[in-house]
C-alpha positions as CSV (number, residue, x, y, z in Angstrom):
1,M,79.5,146.0,112.2
2,A,82.9,144.8,110.9
3,R,83.9,141.2,111.5
4,G,87.4,142.4,112.7
5,T,90.2,144.8,111.9
6,V,92.9,143.5,109.6
7,L,96.3,145.3,109.4
8,I,98.0,144.9,106.0
9,A,101.7,145.8,105.3
10,D,103.0,145.5,101.8
11,D,105.1,148.0,99.8
12,D,103.2,147.0,96.6
13,T,100.3,149.4,96.0
14,A,98.4,147.1,93.7
15,I,98.5,144.3,96.3
16,R,97.3,146.6,99.1
17,T,94.5,147.7,96.9
18,V,93.4,144.2,96.0
19,L,93.5,142.9,99.6
20,N,91.7,146.0,100.9
21,Q,88.9,145.5,98.5
22,A,88.6,141.8,99.0
23,L,88.5,142.2,102.8
24,V,86.0,145.0,102.7
25,R,83.6,142.9,100.6
26,A,84.0,140.1,103.1
27,G,82.9,142.4,105.9
28,Y,86.3,143.1,107.5
29,A,87.8,146.6,108.4
30,P,91.3,146.7,106.8
31,R,94.0,149.2,107.4
32,V,96.9,149.3,104.9
33,T,100.5,150.6,105.0
34,G,103.5,150.3,102.9
35,N,106.1,150.0,105.7
36,A,107.0,148.0,108.8
37,A,107.2,151.1,111.1
38,T,103.5,151.9,110.7
39,L,102.5,148.4,111.2
40,W,104.6,148.2,114.4
41,R,103.0,151.4,115.7
42,W,99.5,150.1,115.1
43,V,100.3,146.8,116.8
44,S,102.0,148.4,119.8
45,Q,99.0,150.6,120.3
46,G,96.8,147.5,120.5
47,E,95.1,147.9,117.2
48,G,94.2,145.0,114.8
49,D,92.8,141.5,115.2
50,V,94.8,140.0,112.4
51,V,98.1,141.0,110.6
52,I,98.9,140.4,107.0
53,T,102.5,141.3,106.1
54,D,104.9,140.8,103.3
55,V,108.4,139.5,104.1
56,V,110.5,142.1,102.4
57,M,109.6,145.7,103.1
58,P,111.6,148.9,102.6
59,D,112.4,149.6,106.2
60,E,112.5,146.1,107.8
61,N,112.2,142.4,107.2
62,A,109.0,140.9,108.5
63,F,111.0,138.0,110.1
64,D,112.8,140.5,112.3
65,L,109.5,142.3,113.2
66,I,107.4,139.2,114.0
67,P,109.3,138.2,117.2
68,R,108.8,141.8,118.5
69,I,105.1,141.6,117.8
70,K,104.8,138.2,119.4
71,R,106.5,139.5,122.6
72,I,103.9,142.1,123.2
73,R,100.9,140.4,121.6
74,P,101.5,136.7,121.5
75,D,97.9,135.8,120.5
76,L,97.8,138.1,117.5
77,P,97.5,136.0,114.3
78,I,100.1,136.9,111.7
79,I,99.7,135.9,108.1
80,V,102.9,136.1,106.1
81,M,103.0,136.5,102.3
82,S,106.1,136.3,100.1
83,A,107.2,136.2,96.5
84,Q,110.4,134.4,97.5
85,N,108.5,131.1,97.4
86,T,111.2,128.8,98.8
87,L,110.9,126.0,101.4
88,M,113.1,128.1,103.7
89,T,110.7,131.0,103.6
90,A,107.8,128.8,104.6
91,L,109.9,127.2,107.4
92,Q,111.0,130.5,108.7
93,A,107.4,131.8,108.7
94,A,106.4,128.8,110.9
95,E,109.5,129.2,113.1
96,K,108.8,132.9,113.8
97,G,105.3,132.0,114.9
98,A,103.2,133.0,111.8
99,Y,99.7,131.7,111.7
100,E,100.0,130.9,108.0
101,Y,102.3,131.4,105.0
102,L,101.0,132.3,101.6
103,P,103.3,132.3,98.5
104,K,102.6,135.0,95.9
105,P,100.6,135.1,93.8
106,F,97.7,133.7,95.7
107,D,93.9,133.9,95.3
108,S,92.4,136.7,97.3
109,A,89.5,134.4,98.3
110,E,92.0,132.0,99.8
111,L,93.5,134.8,102.0
112,V,90.0,135.9,103.1
113,G,89.4,132.3,104.2
114,V,92.7,132.2,106.1
115,V,91.7,135.4,107.9
116,G,88.4,133.9,108.9
117,R,90.1,130.8,110.4
118,A,92.6,133.0,112.2
119,L,89.8,134.9,113.9
120,A,88.0,131.7,114.7
121,E,91.0,130.4,116.6
122,P,91.7,133.0,119.2
123,G,94.7,132.5,121.5
124,R,96.6,130.1,119.3
125,K,100.1,130.7,120.5
126,A,103.4,130.5,118.5
127,K,105.4,127.3,119.1
128,D,108.7,127.3,120.9
129,V,111.0,126.5,118.0
130,Q,114.6,127.0,117.0
131,E,115.5,129.4,114.2
132,T,116.7,128.3,110.8
133,T,119.0,130.5,108.8
134,E,118.9,131.1,105.0
135,S,122.5,130.0,104.9
136,E,121.5,126.3,105.3
137,E,121.4,124.3,102.1
138,L,117.9,124.1,100.6
139,P,116.9,120.5,100.6
140,L,114.0,120.9,98.2
141,I,114.0,123.1,95.1
142,G,111.1,124.5,93.1
143,R,108.8,127.4,92.9
144,S,105.9,125.7,91.1
145,P,102.4,125.8,92.7
146,A,102.6,122.1,93.5
147,M,105.8,122.6,95.5
148,Q,104.5,125.7,97.2
149,E,101.7,123.6,98.7
150,I,104.2,121.0,99.9
151,Y,106.3,123.8,101.5
152,R,103.3,125.0,103.4
153,V,102.4,121.6,104.6
154,L,106.0,120.9,105.7
155,A,106.2,124.2,107.6
156,R,103.2,123.1,109.7
157,L,104.3,119.5,110.2
158,T,107.9,120.3,111.3
159,Q,106.4,121.6,114.6
160,T,104.5,118.4,115.3
161,D,105.2,114.7,115.8
162,L,102.4,113.5,113.6
163,T,103.0,110.4,111.6
164,V,103.4,111.2,107.9
165,M,102.9,109.1,104.7
166,I,104.8,110.3,101.7
167,T,103.7,108.9,98.3
168,G,105.1,109.5,94.9
169,E,106.9,107.9,91.9
170,S,110.5,106.8,92.3
171,G,112.9,109.6,92.1
172,T,110.6,112.4,93.3
173,G,112.5,113.0,96.5
174,K,110.6,111.2,99.2
175,E,113.6,110.7,101.5
176,L,114.5,114.4,101.1
177,V,111.0,115.3,102.5
178,A,111.5,112.9,105.4
179,R,114.8,114.6,106.2
180,V,113.2,118.0,106.1
181,L,110.6,116.9,108.6
182,H,113.4,115.7,110.9
183,N,116.1,118.3,110.3
184,F,113.7,121.3,110.8
185,G,111.5,119.8,113.5
186,R,111.4,119.1,117.2
187,R,113.6,116.0,116.9
188,K,116.4,117.6,114.9
189,H,119.0,116.8,117.7
190,G,118.0,113.1,117.7
191,P,119.0,110.5,115.2
192,F,117.4,110.1,111.7
193,V,117.3,106.4,110.8
194,A,116.1,105.2,107.4
195,I,115.3,101.6,106.4
196,N,114.3,100.5,102.8
197,M,111.9,97.6,103.0
198,A,112.6,96.6,99.4
199,A,116.4,96.4,100.1
200,I,116.2,93.8,102.9
201,P,115.3,90.1,102.6
202,R,111.8,89.7,103.8
203,E,112.7,87.1,106.5
204,L,115.2,89.7,108.1
205,I,112.9,92.8,108.2
206,E,111.5,92.1,111.7
207,S,115.0,91.6,113.0
208,E,116.2,94.8,111.3
209,L,113.3,96.8,112.7
210,F,113.1,95.5,116.2
211,G,116.4,93.8,116.9
212,H,116.9,90.3,118.0
213,E,118.2,88.3,121.0
214,K,121.1,85.9,121.0
215,G,119.9,82.6,119.6
216,A,116.6,83.9,118.3
217,F,117.3,82.2,115.0
218,T,120.1,80.4,113.1
219,G,123.1,82.8,112.9
220,A,122.0,85.1,115.7
221,Q,125.2,84.7,117.7
222,S,124.7,87.9,119.8
223,R,122.1,90.5,120.6
224,S,121.5,93.0,117.8
225,T,119.8,96.4,118.1
226,G,117.0,97.3,115.6
227,R,116.2,100.5,113.8
228,F,113.6,101.5,116.4
229,E,116.2,101.4,119.2
230,Q,118.7,103.2,116.9
231,A,116.1,105.9,116.2
232,E,115.1,106.5,119.8
233,G,114.3,110.2,120.4
234,G,114.5,110.9,116.7
235,T,112.8,109.9,113.4
236,L,112.4,106.5,111.8
237,F,111.9,106.7,108.0
238,L,110.2,103.5,106.7
239,D,110.9,103.7,102.9
240,E,108.9,101.5,100.5
241,I,106.5,100.5,103.2
242,G,104.3,98.7,100.6
243,D,107.0,96.0,100.5
244,M,106.8,95.2,104.2
245,P,105.8,91.5,104.9
246,M,102.4,90.9,106.6
247,E,104.0,89.6,109.8
248,A,106.1,92.7,110.2
249,Q,103.1,94.9,109.4
250,T,101.3,93.3,112.4
251,R,104.2,94.0,114.7
252,L,104.5,97.6,113.4
253,L,100.8,98.2,114.0
254,R,101.3,97.1,117.7
255,V,104.1,99.6,118.0
256,L,101.9,102.4,116.7
257,Q,99.0,101.4,118.9
258,E,100.9,100.6,122.2
259,G,104.1,102.6,121.9
260,E,106.2,99.5,122.6
261,Y,107.8,96.5,120.9
262,T,109.7,93.3,121.7
263,T,112.8,92.1,120.0
264,V,112.8,89.0,117.9
265,G,113.2,86.2,120.5
266,G,112.6,88.6,123.4
267,R,109.8,88.8,125.9
268,T,110.2,92.1,127.7
269,P,108.3,95.0,126.0
270,I,110.5,98.0,125.2
271,K,109.0,101.5,125.2
272,T,109.7,103.5,122.2
273,N,109.8,107.3,121.4
274,V,110.2,107.8,117.7
275,R,108.4,109.7,115.0
276,I,107.4,107.6,112.1
277,V,107.6,108.8,108.5
278,A,106.7,106.3,105.9
279,A,107.0,106.4,102.1
280,T,105.9,104.3,99.1
281,H,105.6,104.5,95.3
282,R,102.9,101.9,95.4
283,E,99.1,102.4,95.6
284,L,98.5,101.1,99.0
285,K,94.7,101.1,98.7
286,T,95.0,98.6,95.8
287,Q,97.3,96.5,97.9
288,I,94.7,96.5,100.7
289,Q,92.1,95.2,98.2
290,Q,94.5,92.5,97.2
291,G,95.2,91.5,100.8
292,L,98.8,92.6,100.6
293,F,98.6,95.5,103.1
294,R,96.7,95.9,106.4
295,E,94.0,98.5,106.3
296,D,94.3,99.3,109.9
297,L,98.0,99.9,109.6
298,Y,97.4,102.1,106.6
299,Y,95.2,104.5,108.6
300,R,97.7,104.5,111.4
301,L,100.5,105.6,109.0
302,N,98.4,107.9,106.8
303,V,97.7,110.4,109.5
304,V,99.0,113.2,107.3
305,P,99.5,112.3,103.6
306,I,101.9,114.1,101.3
307,R,101.9,113.4,97.6
308,L,105.1,114.4,95.8
309,P,104.4,115.4,92.2
310,P,106.3,113.8,89.3
311,L,108.6,116.1,87.4
312,R,106.2,116.2,84.5
313,E,103.8,118.0,86.8
314,R,106.3,120.7,87.8
315,L,108.1,121.5,84.6
316,D,108.7,125.1,85.6
317,D,111.0,123.9,88.3
318,I,113.4,122.2,85.9
319,G,115.5,125.3,85.4
320,D,116.0,125.9,89.1
321,L,116.7,122.2,89.7
322,A,119.3,122.1,86.8
323,R,121.1,125.2,88.1
324,H,121.1,123.7,91.6
325,F,122.7,120.4,90.4
326,L,125.3,122.4,88.5
327,R,126.3,124.3,91.6
328,S,126.5,121.0,93.5
329,A,128.7,119.5,90.8
330,A,131.0,122.6,90.9
331,K,131.4,122.2,94.7
332,E,132.6,118.6,93.9
333,G,135.3,119.9,91.5
334,L,133.5,119.2,88.3
335,G,133.8,122.8,87.1
336,S,131.6,125.8,87.2
337,K,129.0,125.8,84.5
338,S,125.8,127.6,83.6
339,I,122.9,126.5,81.5
340,A,121.2,128.4,78.6
341,M,117.5,129.1,78.7
342,A,117.1,127.3,75.4
343,A,118.7,124.2,77.0
344,V,116.2,124.5,79.9
345,D,113.4,124.6,77.4
346,R,114.7,121.4,75.8
347,L,114.9,119.7,79.2
348,K,111.3,120.6,79.8
349,R,110.2,118.7,76.6
350,H,111.8,115.5,77.9
351,S,109.5,113.0,79.7
352,W,111.9,112.3,82.7
353,P,110.4,108.9,83.8
354,G,113.0,108.8,86.5
355,N,111.9,112.2,87.8
356,V,114.3,114.5,89.7
357,R,116.8,111.7,90.3
358,E,117.1,111.1,86.5
359,L,117.4,114.9,85.9
360,E,120.2,115.1,88.5
361,N,122.1,112.2,87.0
362,F,121.7,113.8,83.5
363,V,123.0,117.2,84.6
364,R,125.9,115.8,86.6
365,R,126.9,113.7,83.6
366,L,127.0,116.8,81.4
367,A,129.0,118.6,84.0
368,A,131.5,115.8,84.2
369,L,131.9,115.0,80.5
370,R,131.6,118.4,78.8
371,S,134.3,121.1,78.9
372,E,132.1,124.0,77.8
373,D,131.3,126.7,80.4
374,T,127.7,126.8,79.2
375,L,125.3,124.0,78.5
376,T,123.5,124.8,75.3
377,A,120.4,123.4,73.8
378,E,122.6,121.5,71.2
379,L,124.6,119.9,74.0
380,V,121.5,118.8,75.8
381,E,119.9,117.5,72.6
382,G,123.0,115.5,71.7
383,E,123.2,113.9,75.1
384,L,119.5,113.1,75.2
385,E,119.8,111.5,71.7
386,S,122.8,109.5,72.9
387,I,120.8,108.1,75.8
388,M,117.9,107.2,73.6
389,R,120.2,105.3,71.3
390,T,121.6,103.3,74.1
391,T,118.3,102.5,75.8
392,Q,116.1,101.8,72.7
393,P,116.7,99.3,69.8
394,A,117.7,100.7,66.5
395,S,115.0,101.3,63.9
396,G,113.7,98.1,62.5
397,Q,115.4,96.0,65.2
398,A,113.1,93.6,67.0
399,Q,112.2,94.5,70.6
400,P,113.7,92.1,73.1
401,Q,111.2,89.5,73.9
402,G,113.1,87.0,76.0
403,L,112.8,87.1,79.8
404,S,116.6,87.1,80.1
405,E,116.9,90.2,77.8
406,M,114.1,92.0,79.7
407,V,115.8,91.3,83.0
408,E,119.1,92.4,81.6
409,R,117.7,95.7,80.5
410,H,115.8,96.2,83.8
411,L,119.0,95.6,85.8
412,A,120.9,98.0,83.6
413,D,118.3,100.7,84.2
414,H,118.3,99.9,87.9
415,F,122.1,100.4,88.2
416,A,121.8,103.6,86.2
417,T,119.4,105.3,88.6
418,Y,122.1,105.2,91.3
419,G,124.6,107.1,89.3
420,R,128.1,106.7,90.7
421,E,126.9,104.8,93.8
422,L,126.1,101.1,94.0
423,P,122.6,99.9,94.7
424,P,121.8,98.7,98.2
425,A,123.2,95.2,99.2
426,N,121.4,91.9,99.0
427,L,120.8,92.5,95.3
428,Y,120.8,88.7,94.5
429,D,118.0,88.0,97.0
430,R,116.0,91.1,96.0
431,V,116.1,90.2,92.3
432,L,115.1,86.6,92.9
433,H,112.2,87.9,95.0
434,Q,111.1,90.3,92.3
435,V,111.0,87.5,89.8
436,E,109.7,84.6,92.0
437,R,106.7,86.4,93.6
438,P,105.0,87.5,90.3
439,L,105.8,84.1,88.8
440,L,103.9,82.3,91.6
441,I,101.1,84.8,91.5
442,A,100.8,84.3,87.7
443,A,100.6,80.5,88.1
444,L,98.0,80.8,90.9
445,V,95.9,83.1,88.8
446,A,96.2,80.8,85.8
447,T,95.0,77.9,87.9
448,R,92.3,80.0,89.7
449,G,94.0,79.6,93.1
450,N,94.3,75.8,92.8
451,Q,97.6,75.1,94.6
452,I,97.9,71.5,93.5
453,R,97.6,72.5,89.8
454,A,99.9,75.5,90.3
455,A,102.6,73.2,91.9
456,D,102.3,70.9,88.9
457,L,102.5,73.8,86.5
458,L,105.6,75.2,88.2
459,W,107.1,71.7,88.7
460,L,107.4,72.3,92.4
461,N,106.7,70.1,95.4
462,R,103.3,71.0,96.8
463,N,104.8,71.6,100.3
464,T,107.5,73.8,98.8
465,L,104.9,75.9,97.0
466,R,102.8,76.3,100.1
467,K,105.9,77.4,102.0
468,K,106.8,80.0,99.3
469,I,103.2,81.3,99.3
470,R,103.5,81.8,103.0
471,D,106.9,83.3,103.0
472,L,106.1,85.7,100.2
473,D,102.8,86.8,101.8
474,I,100.8,85.8,98.7
475,Q,97.0,85.8,99.4
476,V,95.5,82.8,97.7
477,F,91.7,82.4,97.0
478,R,89.6,80.6,94.5
479,G,88.8,82.6,91.4
480,M,92.0,84.7,91.4
481,S,91.6,85.4,87.7
482,D,88.1,86.9,88.2
């Protein structure tokens, strides 16, 4: 006896044949058609336990058909497959009430597995969501397998309020993903508030997050609202969560556990209703081992992890990304330009340590500085060579060894990543923190955690060193070099 009847609609004969054979081998009873009209007739007659349909068919778009199916058979699982492979396609599939979205090409065994799960979850209803149109600007670009999996995950997550942890190297687009979760989700009409932990002095982070009362500390001349209050009813994006001080981590954990917080200097608990999306380029499990990040907070934040791949893992997306950045530059008055395939091939051979952000700055620079209508491989090669000459010492020249020279180069690269914009404020304190903390850790490691010897080595008062260790959340133990 068949495990269930599967209705398949796709105008590609080869795909119908492959799916039919795979489902028969798995014990299902498939029925195939090449048009939406036949599929609609079968469904309206009460046939089928699962539907598999392509998006684009000769007589009707599946996204127009699915709502009609859902009105008469709301519990019928619908699996959508598409060769369009964009984020918007995945989001629309979820918004229309599809059980699952599969980008073409896909493995037939994967589809058989999805069919099995759909039949094992009878009665799963489509969620009440608002439609998104294709006219909206695509926030994420790419058709690589790595990005397709991210689209599928995002399509599911936009219909929930689950806490999400986004990891990935700098420049991979972590805030873009956070904005997708907000802009296409339940809280799209609420505020989206972002805070970068690395851009705020550590002693001010708690006040920035939770607000403070008048007189809570020196300089607090009036009550100030925090980011939690500003994000009420919406989404709070905690960027670079790995840089959060331990005291603030403890307070954040309480918010996630109890759903309430108190302002700095306040006593009355305040209920909060925000969705938390966190992001980091750091390896938090390593920080947990080093005592720099709370393990219980990690598991509270890491409910649904999303890893964004570096650009070197999605080279096939470089052409689409470059063309997208050129279109954006044209809208800003930098002139309409195209890019030759040979130029795209040359871009693919570059390492792009700054990932998508570096590629965007590179393309925008070419759009602004070159008058040619088409970016050729020669133009790209010349600009890449120019960048290499300015960032690397000439042949035979000694590498900069002094700390001052290294810091100078680091800051130059730091400013370059922001393109035409300036980096976030408080740069002086942030740079001092980046230098001071590793210096103290190195001294403590060298003295195997002996604070008296470390203070002598640094030529600091012992009480001053202890205060800095406490303020910088440095975990000290004997045998730090082991």
